C-alpha positions in Angstrom: 2.1 7.3 22.7 4.6 7.9 19.2 4.5 11.3 17.6 6.4 11.5 14.2 7.2 14.8 12.8 9.0 15.6 9.5 10.8 12.1 9.5 13.4 12.1 6.4 15.7 9.3 5.8 18.1 9.8 2.9 20.7 7.5 1.7 23.3 8.6 -1.1 21.3 6.6 -4.5 17.5 7.2 -2.7 15.0 9.0 -0.2 12.8 6.8 0.6 11.0 9.0 3.3 10.8 12.9 2.6 8.4 13.7 5.1 6.6 11.5 7.3 4.0 12.8 10.0 2.1 10.9 12.0 0.7 9.9 15.5 0.2 6.0 16.8 -2.3 5.7 19.5 -2.6 3.3 22.1 -4.7 0.4 20.9 -4.1 1.3 17.4 -3.6 -1.3 14.7 -2.3 0.3 11.7 -1.9 -1.3 8.4 1.4 0.3 6.2 0.4 -0.3 2.3 2.0 0.7 -0.6 4.2 -0.1 -3.6 7.4 -1.4 -3.3 10.4 0.7 -2.3 7.7 3.6 -1.2 9.8 3.4 2.6 6.9 1.3 4.3 10.0 -1.0 5.9 12.4 1.9 6.4 9.5 3.4 8.6 9.7 0.5 10.8 13.4 0.4 11.1 13.6 4.5 11.7 11.0 3.5 14.4 13.3 1.1 16.6 16.3 2.9 15.4 17.4 -0.1 13.4 18.0 2.6 10.8 18.9 6.4 11.9 16.6 8.9 10.1 18.3 11.7 8.6 16.0 14.6 10.2 12.6 15.1 11.8 11.6 13.6 15.1 10.1 10.8 17.1 8.8 10.9 20.3 7.8 7.8 22.2 5.8 8.9 25.6 6.9 12.1 25.1 10.9 11.4 25.0 12.8 11.8 21.8 14.5 8.8 20.6 16.8 10.6 18.2 18.2 12.6 20.9 22.0 11.4 21.5 21.7 10.5 25.1 18.7 8.0 24.4 18.9 4.5 25.9 18.5 2.3 22.3 18.1 -0.5 24.3 15.1 1.1 26.6 13.8 2.2 23.7 13.9 -1.7 21.6 12.1 -2.6 24.7 9.0 -0.7 24.2 9.0 -1.7 20.2 8.8 -5.0 19.5 10.0 -6.2 15.8 9.1 -8.9 14.1 10.9 -9.4 10.7 10.0 -10.9 7.0 12.8 -13.5 7.4 12.1 -14.7 11.1 15.9 -13.8 12.3 16.0 -16.8 14.9 19.2 -18.3 16.0 20.1 -21.4 14.0 21.9 -22.8 17.2 19.1 -22.2 19.9 15.4 -24.3 20.1 12.7 -22.5 20.0 12.4 -21.9 23.8 16.1 -20.7 23.8 15.5 -17.8 21.2 12.6 -17.0 23.5 14.7 -17.1 26.5 18.0 -15.2 25.2 16.5 -11.6 24.7 14.5 -11.6 27.8 17.9 -12.8 29.8 20.0 -10.2 28.0 18.1 -7.4 27.8 15.5 -7.7 30.7 17.5 -9.1 33.4 15.1 -12.2 34.0 16.3 -15.2 35.7 16.4 -18.0 33.4 13.8 -19.7 35.2 11.4 -16.6 34.8 12.6 -16.5 31.3 11.8 -20.0 30.7 8.1 -19.3 31.8 7.3 -16.4 30.4 8.2 -18.4 26.8 6.2 -21.4 27.5 3.5 -19.5 28.0 4.0 -17.4 25.1 4.4 -20.2 22.8 1.3 -21.9 24.4 -0.2 -18.5 23.0 0.9 -18.8 19.6 -0.2 -22.5 19.0 3.5 -24.2 19.6 3.4 -25.3 23.3 4.7 -28.4 21.8 7.8 -27.2 19.6 9.6 -25.8 22.8 12.5 -27.6 22.2 12.6 -27.8 18.4 15.6 -26.0 16.3 14.5 -24.0 13.4 15.5 -26.2 10.9 13.0 -28.7 12.2 10.0 -26.2 11.7 8.0 -24.8 9.1 7.8 -21.3 7.6 4.7 -20.5 9.5 6.1 -22.4 13.0 9.4 -20.1 12.8 7.3 -16.9 12.3 5.1 -17.6 15.2 8.2 -18.5 17.4 9.6 -14.5 16.3 6.3 -13.2 17.2 6.6 -15.2 20.7 9.9 -14.3 21.0 8.6 -10.2 20.5 5.8 -10.2 22.9 8.3 -11.8 25.6 9.9 -8.3 25.8 6.2 -6.7 26.9 6.7 -4.1 24.3 4.3 -1.4 24.4 3.8 -1.7 20.4 5.0 -4.4 17.9 6.2 -3.8 14.4 5.7 -6.2 12.0 7.7 -6.1 8.8 5.6 -8.1 5.9 5.1 -11.0 8.6 4.0 -13.5 5.9 5.7 -12.4 2.6 8.3 -15.3 2.9 5.8 -18.3 3.4 4.4 -20.4 1.3 0.7 -19.8 0.8 -0.7 -22.7 3.2 1.3 -21.2 6.3 -0.2 -17.8 5.8 -3.0 -18.4 7.6 -1.9 -19.4 10.7 0.4 -16.0 11.2 -2.3 -14.1 10.4 -4.6 -15.8 13.2 -2.2 -15.2 15.9 -2.0 -11.3 15.0 -5.5 -11.3 14.6 -6.1 -12.6 18.2 -3.1 -9.9 19.0 -5.2 -7.3 17.7 -8.5 -8.4 19.3 -6.5 -8.4 22.9 -6.2 -4.5 22.2 -2.5 -5.0 21.4 -0.8 -1.9 19.3 0.7 -2.6 16.1 2.0 -1.1 13.0 1.9 -4.3 10.1 3.9 -3.4 7.0 1.7 -6.1 4.4 1.0 -6.4 1.2 -1.9 -8.8 2.0 -5.2 -6.3 1.1 -8.0 -8.4 2.7 -6.0 -8.9 5.4 -5.1 -5.1 6.2 -8.7 -4.2 5.4 -9.8 -6.9 7.9 -7.5 -6.1 10.9 -6.7 -2.6 11.1 -8.6 0.8 12.4 -6.4 2.8 10.2 -4.2 2.7 7.2 -1.1 4.2 5.9 -1.2 4.6 2.1 2.6 5.3 1.5 3.8 7.0 -1.8 5.8 10.0 -2.9 8.3 9.6 0.2 5.7 10.0 3.1 1.9 8.9 4.0 0.4 9.9 0.7 -3.0 9.3 2.3 -4.4 7.9 5.7 -7.9 6.8 7.2 -9.8 4.0 8.1 -9.8 0.5 6.5 -13.4 1.8 4.8 -11.8 4.9 3.6 -8.8 3.8 2.2 -10.0 0.5 0.2 -13.8 1.5 -0.6 -13.8 5.4 -1.1 -9.7 6.6 -1.8 -9.4 10.1 -2.2 -6.1 10.6 -3.7 -5.1 9.8 -7.3 -1.8 7.2 -6.5 -4.2 5.4 -3.7 -7.0 4.8 -6.0 -4.5 3.6 -8.6 -2.9 1.0 -6.4 -6.1 0.3 -4.2 -7.8 -0.9 -7.4 -4.9 -2.0 -9.3 -5.2 0.6 -12.0 -3.4 0.9 -15.2 -3.3 4.1 -16.4 -2.8 5.5 -19.8 -2.5 9.5 -20.2 -2.5 11.4 -23.7 -2.6 14.8 -23.9 -3.2 16.7 -27.2 -2.5 20.2 -27.9 -3.0 20.5 -31.5 -5.3 19.4 -34.3 -2.3 18.3 -36.4 -1.5 16.0 -33.8 0.5 12.5 -35.1 -2.8 10.3 -35.3 -0.4 7.1 -35.8 1.9 7.6 -32.6 -1.1 8.0 -30.5 -2.7 4.9 -31.9 0.5 2.8 -31.5 0.8 4.4 -28.0 -2.5 3.0 -27.0 -1.8 -0.8 -28.5 1.5 -0.3 -26.4 -0.5 0.6 -23.5 -3.1 -2.3 -24.2 -0.2 -5.1 -25.0 1.7 -3.9 -21.7 -1.1 -4.2 -19.5 -2.4 -7.5 -21.3 -6.2 -5.9 -21.6 -8.7 -8.1 -23.4 -8.4 -7.6 -27.3 -11.9 -7.3 -26.9 -11.4 -4.2 -24.2 -8.4 -3.1 -26.1 -10.5 -2.5 -29.7 -13.3 -0.5 -27.9 -10.3 2.1 -26.2 -8.9 2.5 -29.2 -12.5 2.8 -31.4 -13.3 5.6 -28.6 -10.3 7.3 -29.5 -10.5 7.0 -32.9 -14.3 8.0 -32.9 -15.3 10.3 -30.1 -11.8 12.2 -29.8 -11.1 12.6 -33.5 -14.3 12.3 -35.3 -16.5 14.1 -33.1 -14.7 16.6 -30.7 -11.6 17.5 -32.6 -13.8 18.8 -35.3 -15.9 21.4 -32.9 -12.8 23.1 -30.9 -11.9 25.8 -32.2 -8.4 25.6 -30.0 -7.4 22.4 -29.5 -6.4 20.9 -26.2 -7.5 17.6 -24.8 -6.5 15.0 -22.3 -7.5 11.3 -22.7 -7.0 9.2 -19.9 -8.3 5.3 -19.8 -8.0 3.7 -16.4 -8.2 -0.4 -16.5 -8.8 -2.0 -13.3 -7.0 -5.5 -12.9 -9.4 -6.2 -10.1 -12.3 -6.2 -11.8 -11.4 -6.0 -15.8 -13.3 -2.9 -16.0 -11.9 0.1 -17.9 -13.0 4.1 -17.2 -12.2 6.6 -19.9 -12.3 10.5 -19.2 -11.8 12.8 -21.9 -11.0 16.5 -20.5 -10.6 19.6 -22.8 -11.2 23.1 -22.6 -13.1 25.7 -24.8 -17.2 25.6 -25.1 -18.6 22.2 -24.3 -19.3 19.9 -26.8 -22.6 16.9 -26.1 -21.5 14.1 -28.1 -25.4 13.6 -28.3 -25.8 16.3 -30.3 -22.8 15.8 -32.9 -24.2 15.4 -36.9 -21.7 12.8 -37.1 -24.2 9.6 -36.5 -22.4 7.1 -37.7 -19.4 8.0 -34.8 -22.1 8.2 -32.6 -23.6 5.0 -33.0 -19.8 3.4 -32.7 -18.7 4.7 -29.5 -22.2 4.1 -27.9 -21.8 0.2 -29.0 -18.7 0.6 -27.3 -19.2 2.1 -23.9 -22.0 2.8 -21.1 -22.5 5.3 -19.0 -21.7 8.1 -21.3 -22.1 11.3 -18.8 -20.6 15.1 -19.8 -19.7 17.4 -17.2 -18.0 20.6 -16.3 -15.2 21.3 -13.4 -14.9 24.5 -12.4 -11.3 26.4 -12.1 -10.0 23.7 -14.4 -8.1 24.9 -17.9 -9.4 21.2 -19.4 -12.7 22.0 -17.2 -15.5 19.9 -19.7 -15.5 16.0 -19.2 -16.6 13.3 -21.0 -16.3 10.1 -19.3 -18.0 6.7 -20.0 -17.2 2.9 -19.1 -16.0 0.3 -21.7 -18.3 -2.4 -22.0 -17.2 -5.8 -20.7 
């Protein structure tokens, strides 16, 4: 249905989309996730030409919508848009908000537009709210009216831009229920959302956006249970990452220890976990590894997950492999093993830091 190729959107002070490539098929329900500022909403706005892309192509049913001769109104009939801020006309009732675009853009009679509007208000559970003005409706009700308005245009695909972000928690469920109903009915949708459980439950495909494009895509099971790329992992597992590289045995030890303490404080890591991260660095790296290395080059990496408050540590280094279990420094080894579980060693071919020691901080 939609082919996106090398899409770029550039502003004077930022380039949120550098190279976006994707195919959207009939019946797809695509959840678009990622950190703020990674171009999720910009992508949706480019698809329905609320923003003009800087470069690239967008083809809908084979037609290039960026062609100068493209009928923009026709494109917007195919692509319904639901905004996070509702965008209802305050001086019109709910039914009038749904009727107006049908009359203006589709040329329907007032009776046809009214009948279709009443039908759709019933579908979103608001049949008794037809004559209410927006300021008489709750946030969730306004958003459901906005969804009914989008459906009234009989679009081939509906684009949802953070449809629940402006709602109170109590109202989120009612809007999500309507979107779930549309998904069950086979409606093609792209949904920008920060609600991860909702994204996982409703979609058949997930786009994780970062680094100027679709950084990783896959099924909900692939993205949420087994992300393959580093930035996706950090986002899904809410990882706070500390990465320290040491290239000389005479490195500034107090400065590194201070950096570890700052990392733990900034990310509100529990004191016991923070103490154990520091201990692993001091005893495993400083006392066991470095004395055994001829040329010191290593990376100490800690990943703290806000999702389950777990911490994984990996120490990667070059040269000959060192088995911590074989060290003569039994005191340091005992201290390390008291702080971690699942201590394991492995080699990675083709990496200058080919030796790995991995472990999980005890909770």
